[in-house]
C-alpha positions, 0 to 999 in steps of 0.5 A, a space after each residue: 620829159 615828153 615834148 609835144 609839138 602842134 601844127 596849130 599856133 595857140 594864141 593866149 587870147 581869143 581873136 578880136 571880133 571885127 567891127 563889121 560883124 554885127 550880132 554874131 557873138 555866139 558863133 564867134 565865141 564858139 569858133 574862138 573856143 575851138 581855135 584855142 582848145 589846143 586839140 583838133 575840133 570839128 564844127 558844123 555850121 547850119 542855118 538859113 541861106 544868105 545868113 552870113 555863115 561863110 562871111 563869119 568863117 572867112 573873117 575868123 580865118 583872117 583874124 587868126 591868120 588862117 586860110 579859108 577856101 570855099 569850093 564852088 563846084 
């Protein structure tokens, strides 16, 4: 019998999208799918300035009990 361990907790259901995030179903669903995949994932967020990319990432990290850090310099 082989036992594997993971440092990333896997939840049974996708994290619920907070009510203060409006019209971000696709990015939220993609983040949730990567989180629940059970394997390492790399996602790249591209878009216009001031479009809310960092806000969605920060709220997702909070929803799953993760850490979001944004370097400023």
